[in-house]
C-alpha angles and dihedrals in degrees: 000000000000162000154154159193153048148079141330128214114204088179090066092068092048089053091050094055091082095058111021098055098239132129094188122112128216107281091230090075092076097026125087090207112101099223092197093059120094104236091175095071135059091207122113103203091169086072104032125001136187118239107174136014127209105192125191117179139165118210110218108194092184096057095027093230138124113219135180135072144304112213110196126195105211141192118218116216132185093010090290116189095201144027121218124213130190116238135169123189092342121143107221108208101179142328130218132186131223094358090296111143091220111106121234132211121262138173126221108200126217119289123265114200093231106025101036120211130330113231110211116197122182114233137176139198090281096053111112101156140023120205115199119193112200149133132224129241118256084239097051104156096224096049127073119191111199126199118227092258089059092060134076093246095046091207108082135038122248136210131193136166132218110194102173125132107008102328099103086087089065092067104020128035100233148139089271105201132103091237093067116077129186142164121238148194124195145189117203124191117200140151111303095242093057135076125224123206131181141185093286138101096238100066119150118258097206138031112268127215098240103055089228121116132184129204142178130198106188093177116085112248135173120251096256088069093060106114140171134181127180127184148098090310130170130196130218125187122235098176138325095297103022134065144144135243124200142139110293097256089052106040099090092049091049093049091051093046093049098040092127095058093107092050090051092056090050092050092047092051091050089054105044112005142280122335103250102198107070104228129030114205134160128214118200108212132202115286096264091076101121101216139049091245143338119216098223105169115269091354120059114203109219141184120245088227089086092062093097098154094240103067089243096130101047092114084090088069090048089052096050091043090052088057087069084079105023106047107003097047098028108025135193106254095219134008087255085071095050092128089068087068101039105031091052091046093052090052091048091046093056091048090054092048092047092052093050104035107018137263095275090057094046092047090055090058093044092049091053089052090053089051089052090049092051090051091049092050089050091051095044098039124241093263097050108124089222088070090070118099092223105059135198107219098163108144093007137099106261088224084076088072096048099097130114094276090083091044105041105024086045090051093050091050091054092044087054088054089053092048091047099055103015130257097274095057093039093052091051089050094049093047090052090047092056094041097049094044099041112148091004135117115227140186129228089251092056089052092050089050091050091046091051095048098041105034116006100052092055092045102036096144092056094053100051093106102029096093100201093184091060092051095050107030105029133072130253128019118306118239092243094063111140117260112228114203115195107203093198091060092065091079091047091053088054091054090050090051093048091050097047096043103031103017088237122154116188111199092182092057092052098043096102100034118138124225089264093056091049091049091051089049095050096039093051099047113112112283091233117055131166122246089248092053090052090047090052093048093049093045091052101042106020096227096160109089092008111168091221102089095203092055094042092050094049091048095049090049092052091047093050090054088056098041091243099166097182088088095057098098094045091043091052090052089049093051092047093053104037122066100178107128092215088068099036102054100055093046097045089040093054092046089050092063095078133044094239091045092048090054091051092046093052091048092052094042092052088059097039104038097086090060095053126092116248090253090063094038093055094053094045094044088057090048091054095041096247 
């Protein structure tokens, strides 16, 4: 997941003082950090910028490397005498200019642990293209090479990439920031019995005999949306513009689970304008994929942990689809502005779910997200600077800012906007925001400026107590955060009360509960429970070993807090077969709080680590001091 660039307007905040009830100023006034600058990239697109990529790569499953070339069409600005690319663990073999076979000089700067190495290439007024021949490291952070036994089919290997936030540079030399957009075409060579798919609308729908695949993405995208997957993949149609990819043993289950994809696209278009990307497909990857989903244009990459068998976790599809507007179409300019991608997408997701499944259903999901936010704020501390929407990630890995503050605090801020002016005005505003910033990268300050000019000024009296500056630039959660009441949770709260006061468990009352109701039940049980109470819960509801990963994860976390060791075997199996970071970090983190738990965690991690993506490995290695 990932993005970058642009400008800040201190004057915007001054203008807002009169009608948003704040006396704060933009923090940049007394801060030497230029918050509009992309500190997570070496590139200098203001001097020389990429416009189109022609990528040609061979996937070598024996050496675990991608090799070939990236041919960049560039635009020289300000009489620049060089162009700078981001790289990380790439071996640069040679570079040519303007399709001339003569090699040119280049300089690969020293390695930074986070940013990698800057690749400096001399250019002149006649330079129109730069062709970089290279190969990746077997340990490229974006690329995971899976052995057959790590896949569902157990017969063929698998490869997938995860470029967000700044990992595209580990498999493509690029200007690796969300503020730089480009079109691309690609040719991928892979074993003849495998299929390759990318973040484009013209993916193949069957394995071809040559092992060579061609793609074109005519819409400009940032580097973090570059994506590739190769494996024994099958396709199944949902409707004329939607379908699913998955490993052959999974594809029918995935198609059933995601049957409403087409309806979701229709609902999204009715809300905020036409879908701009042609097709919308989803590929469900092997379980080591570290995130719930990644919004790669035209082809969402998704975790198999949402295939619950009851369609209860399809909001993930709604979320990644919503990114087709908030993120892919209108992109955060730097990772400091990450909330512009994720806060907007959370809001959009809940609107899609409400339209399809009803407000009571959507409010359950939103309420759970607020519960998650409250837990995060408790863990971080209300004064932690990472609880601001606008972040300062200079000198840090942008992954540090990818927590649920951007998602859920951002969502609550936008829901407050809706409640302040009413849904009709807010929807018109959002539609105009996406339309006027289509295929652009924007900063938080540009959003505030647009909000002021297009909504606040015509509704000044309604915004007197909103305090936008507090929401965006200050820590914690403002007191005027919307309260989201989930009517369906009332019955769950009664069951919790009956259990904690009378030790009563009513199986009939829980028979038709959705995943969200079960999560509310588990997450809101008392933090301290007796061994007998946990025995009774497990005997009644069979949480241990539950095939629903969300429910299993919540249960194991509760049990760890109460030193309930009867889950250990099932939890180990869970951690050795699921690579989604959302599940891994709480469980390993809770185990790591005690000496006995730390010993168990290290034992499990030693077995499981090889099956995790580098994104998960890096976080867990730090946890265990590796």
